[in-house]
C-alpha positions as CSV (number, residue, x, y, z in Angstrom):
1,M,-11.6,-10.2,48.7
2,P,-12.7,-11.6,45.3
3,Q,-14.5,-9.2,42.9
4,D,-17.8,-10.2,41.5
5,L,-18.3,-10.8,37.8
6,K,-20.4,-7.7,37.2
7,Y,-17.6,-5.5,38.6
8,Q,-15.1,-7.2,36.4
9,E,-17.3,-6.7,33.4
10,A,-17.8,-3.0,34.2
11,I,-14.0,-2.5,34.5
12,Y,-13.4,-4.4,31.2
13,W,-16.1,-2.3,29.5
14,L,-14.5,1.0,30.7
15,E,-11.1,-0.1,29.7
16,C,-12.3,-1.0,26.2
17,K,-14.2,2.3,25.8
18,G,-11.1,4.1,27.0
19,I,-9.0,2.4,24.4
20,N,-11.6,3.0,21.7
21,M,-11.8,6.7,22.6
22,A,-8.0,7.1,22.8
23,A,-7.7,5.3,19.4
24,K,-9.9,7.8,17.7
25,L,-7.7,10.6,19.0
26,N,-4.4,8.9,18.4
27,P,-3.7,7.4,14.9
28,I,-1.1,5.0,16.2
29,L,-3.5,3.5,18.7
30,H,-6.2,3.4,16.0
31,N,-3.9,1.4,13.7
32,L,-2.9,-0.9,16.5
33,Q,-6.6,-1.5,17.4
34,Q,-7.4,-2.2,13.8
35,S,-4.5,-4.7,13.6
36,I,-5.6,-6.5,16.7
37,S,-9.2,-6.6,15.6
38,G,-8.3,-7.8,12.1
39,E,-10.0,-4.6,10.6
40,N,-6.7,-3.4,9.1
41,K,-6.6,-4.2,5.4
42,R,-3.8,-3.9,2.9
43,S,-4.1,-1.1,0.4
44,D,-5.5,-1.9,-3.1
45,H,-2.8,0.3,-4.7
46,P,-0.7,-1.6,-7.2
47,D,2.5,-0.8,-5.2
48,F,1.2,-3.1,-2.5
49,A,0.0,-5.9,-4.7
50,T,1.9,-9.1,-5.4
51,S,3.0,-9.9,-9.0
52,A,0.5,-12.8,-9.0
53,E,-2.3,-10.4,-8.1
54,L,-1.4,-7.9,-10.8
55,K,-1.1,-10.8,-13.3
56,A,-4.6,-12.1,-12.3
57,K,-6.1,-8.6,-12.6
58,E,-4.4,-8.2,-16.0
59,W,-3.2,-4.8,-14.7
60,S,-1.5,-2.2,-16.9
61,G,0.6,0.6,-15.7
62,M,3.8,1.5,-13.9
63,R,4.8,0.8,-10.4
64,K,7.9,1.2,-8.3
65,N,8.8,-2.1,-6.6
66,S,10.6,-1.1,-3.4
67,I,11.8,-4.7,-2.8
68,T,13.7,-4.9,-6.2
69,A,14.4,-1.2,-6.5
70,R,13.0,-1.2,-10.0
71,F,10.3,0.5,-11.9
72,E,8.0,-2.1,-13.5
73,F,5.9,-1.5,-16.6
74,W,3.0,-3.8,-16.9
75,V,0.8,-4.4,-19.9
76,A,-2.3,-6.7,-19.5
77,G,-0.8,-8.5,-16.5
78,E,2.7,-9.0,-17.8
79,I,5.9,-7.1,-17.0
80,R,7.1,-5.7,-20.4
81,K,9.9,-3.5,-19.1
82,E,11.9,-2.8,-16.0
83,L,14.2,0.1,-15.1
84,D,16.5,0.2,-12.1
85,V,15.9,3.2,-9.8
86,A,19.6,4.1,-10.3
87,V,19.0,4.4,-14.1
88,V,16.1,6.7,-13.5
89,D,18.0,8.8,-11.0
90,A,20.8,9.2,-13.6
91,D,18.5,9.9,-16.5
92,Y,15.1,11.3,-15.6
93,M,13.8,11.0,-19.2
94,A,14.1,7.2,-19.0
95,L,10.6,6.9,-17.5
96,E,9.1,9.1,-20.3
97,R,10.9,7.1,-23.0
98,A,9.5,3.9,-21.5
99,H,6.0,5.4,-21.4
100,V,6.3,6.4,-25.0
101,E,7.6,3.0,-26.0
102,L,5.0,0.9,-24.2
103,F,1.9,3.1,-24.0
104,G,2.5,5.9,-26.5
105,I,2.1,8.5,-23.8
106,H,4.1,11.7,-24.0
107,S,4.6,14.4,-21.3
108,R,2.9,17.8,-21.7
109,N,6.4,19.3,-22.3
110,H,7.1,17.0,-25.3
111,N,8.3,18.9,-28.4
């Protein structure tokens, strides 16, 4: 026996409400719902920006590029220095030396 349109709409509404309520309780469902609805947005953090976006913003700072496995030091939208993660792992002071060289910033423990 065919169901009438109002019944189908009521079932659909309940299913949607159920998904919405479950999504609020479960972060995985919430993220899925945001992805499906187009509400999920990429972070504005520099680690998630493209090089072109950082260049356009004339961004300055350091970021770890997980794709290239390098630390990038940006000054006014240009990469001025890069360090391999392996270099930093072997010499933890390499990051501080780069900060001093490019930005004149010393750590608190600097003698």
